[in-house]
N, C-alpha and C positions, 0 to 999 in steps of 0.2 A: 310643616306637618298635617292643620290647617285642606291645606291644597289635595294634602293626597285625603282626606276624610272627604273635600267635597270631592271628589271623584269615585267613590268608597261610592258602594250597593247601596250602602246605607244610608248615604243622606238620600242617597233617592225612595227609598223607606219613609223612610222622620219627617223629609224635606216637608209634605203635604200635612202628616199628623201639627207642625206648629204655627204654618199656614193655617186651620183649620184655631188649633187654639190657640194662637191673637186675633181670633174671632170672636171666638169667643169671651176670652176677656174685658177685648171691645165692648158686647155688648152685655156683662157687669156693672162694667165700668157704667154706663150709661142710666142700668138700674142703682146702686149701692147711693149713686154721687148724685143723681138726677129725678129718677125715678119717686124711688122708697121717701124724701128730702121734697118733695113736690116743690123742686127743686127744675127752674123752665129750663133751656136750654135754645135760644137760638140762632142761628148759622149765620156764620160771620163772612158768608158767601163767598171765602176759598175755595173750599171743599173740594168742588168741581178743578179747578186751578194746581193743589197739591195732586187731585187724582190724572192728573193731565201727563203733571211734571214728571209722575213715576211708569204713564206712559211710552212717555220717549227715551226715556231714561231704557224701558226692555224690548220702546224699537232700536233704538242706537248700538245694544248688543249685541240681536242679535241681529241685525243686515251685519257688523262690525263680526261674528263668528260666523255666519254664512260665507261675507265674502270671506275670509280664510282659507274656508274650505273651498270655493270654487278658484279661489290661490293654487291649491293643493292639486287638486284634479287636472285644469289647467299643466301646470307641470311636468306631472308623469304623464300628459297626454307629449308633450312635445320633448322631456325622455325617450318616450319609445318611443314618435319620430326622429330623433338620432341617430338610433341606436340602426332603423331602418335603412339609416342616410346611409349610416359607415360600411353598413355588409354592404350597398348596391353597392356605393363609388369600388368597394373591393377584388370585389368581380372581373371587374375592365383590367384587372393589376396582379405585376406575372403570380406566378402561384403559393412560389414563401410570403409573397407580403396579404396573397389573401387569406391560406392560411391562416396568418398567427395574426388572424383581424377575427377572423372565426372565431379562431379561440379568446380573444380576448374577449370578445363579449358575450362566450359561453360559461369563461367567470364572472365576468358584473353581469350580466343577468345571470345565475344563479341568485348570487344579492337577490334579489332585486325582484327575483320573483316569490321570492320569502323574508319582500322586507319587514315584516310587526317580527318573525319568527326570530329577524338574527336582532333586533332593534332590542329584543326583549332583553334577552343577551349581554349586550350592553355601548353603549351607540362606543363608546371608543377604540371596542372592537372591530361593529359595524366600517368601521372607516379604514381602521390597523389590514383586513379582508380585503378594501376594496383600493383603500392606493399600494397594495400591495402588487393586485391584478392592475394597477394604473401603470405602473412602473414598470415593471416585467416587461409593457407592448412600451411603454415611453424607447425601452433601453432597445426594441430591438429597429422602430425607428428612427432610433439617431444612429442604429451602428447601419445601419441602411443607404441612409441619406448618402456615409462617409465611401458607398461605394463603386460608383457609379452614376455622370448628369438623371438615368432615370431613372435611379436608383428617390437622387438625392426628389427626384420633384413627384415621384408616388406618394414622400413619405409629408413632404409639404402641403400633399392636398388632403391628403389626412386629419394633419395634424389640427386645423380647426374643432375638428367634428371630433375630434377626439377634446378636445380643449373643452366646448361647449358638452361634448358624458360628462364633464369632471366636476362642470361651474351647474353640472345638472342636479346630479348626485349632492355631490351640499349642497345643497337647493333642499328635496329635499329633506334629508336629515336636520337642517335646522329649521325646517321646517314645524316643526316636529316637536317644533321649543316655544315655537312661535300663538304659546296664550292670550290671550284676553288680560290686562293689567287686574291681575291682586283684591287693588282696592275696585277696581268698576263692579266684582265680580260681589266685595264685602255691600257695597254699596246698592251693591242691589236688592242681595237680601235684605241689608237692612230696612230694603225700602219699599216689600216688600208685605213682612212683617208690619210695618207701619199701616203703611199701606189699609191688608184687611183687621185691624185692629183699630179704624177708620171705621170700617164696612161696620164690622162689626159693629162697632159702638152708636153708627145716624141709624143700623134699623133696630134696637133698643130700644128705640121710641114709639113703634108703632104696639097697637094693646094688643094686634097677630101678634108672632110669633111668626119671621117669613125667614127663610131655609133657600126658594131657587136662586135672589140673588148672590149672600155667600159663595152654595154653592158652587152657579154660573163663578164665580169669583176665584176660588181654590185652585177649580177647574185648570181654570185657563191657561191660571200663574202661572200651576204646578205640569203642565205640558208646555209652556214657552221656557218655561226656564231647567227642564231638563231636554227642554231641544240649546237650547243656547248651551248645555254642559256636551254633552254628544260631540254636539259640530266647534267644539273645541279643544276638545280631548276626540285623536283624530288617532291615536295608539286604544284607548282602551271603548268609546267610545258608538255607540252600536253604528251610526253615520261615519267610515271609516273609506279613507283617501281607495280604487279598488284596479290593484294593478297584476288580472288579470292578464294585460298588455303583454309586461311580459312575460309574463305563464307561458302564455303562447311565443313569443315567439322564442324560446327561454329550447319549449320541446322545436318549436317549426327550421331553428341549427342546428339541433343536436342529430333532423335526423334526416338532416341536410348532406346531398351528396358534391357539391359543389362549394 
């Protein structure tokens, strides 16, 4: 349930507020337990190391989420190439094979060109739709391969590309579930709050209040965490995979006379 909350718009609004409250709490801790009681606080010398550890964690999570996003984009391009290869290969074959391949690709692209809408309905239903399209085409290839040596040769030529399309589809579906581990997200959030307390605490020892450093810290950390959330959520984040290639291929096939 808390994972859904982190993905929600409410978390987007609340997270910077919690960071700001953490900074303020750190400030008042230093004032209440040191300044008011005239206690002297000496730096232990590891404050910068603690902040560096948080920076490494933030950088690692950012890089991991960005790599996952790039892998999804690369997978979409590979799938688009496989669709084009299957279509081009079929153009040199007999009319039955050519038409069956075109019908298959139209059904396949009808799903991928509007992948987000189909995924929102349900992953199981999405998989069932593509399996039905794949099953029909595979049955056709199997039946054609039994008619003559020429038909069998054509079916065997198309089969590897067809298998690639199957593989790519399932990789796209399951890439949507490949999120940053929950423990890492928890660690990132807790660390950011603790560092925010430290920032406020260290600023509390100045005679004159400093606003710029805490402000910069809150803004930078908020933007970084929000970017990680977007990169890590291909379905609802603002940074989403682009399916324009499939939409263009779908429209091209629908209007093709070949």
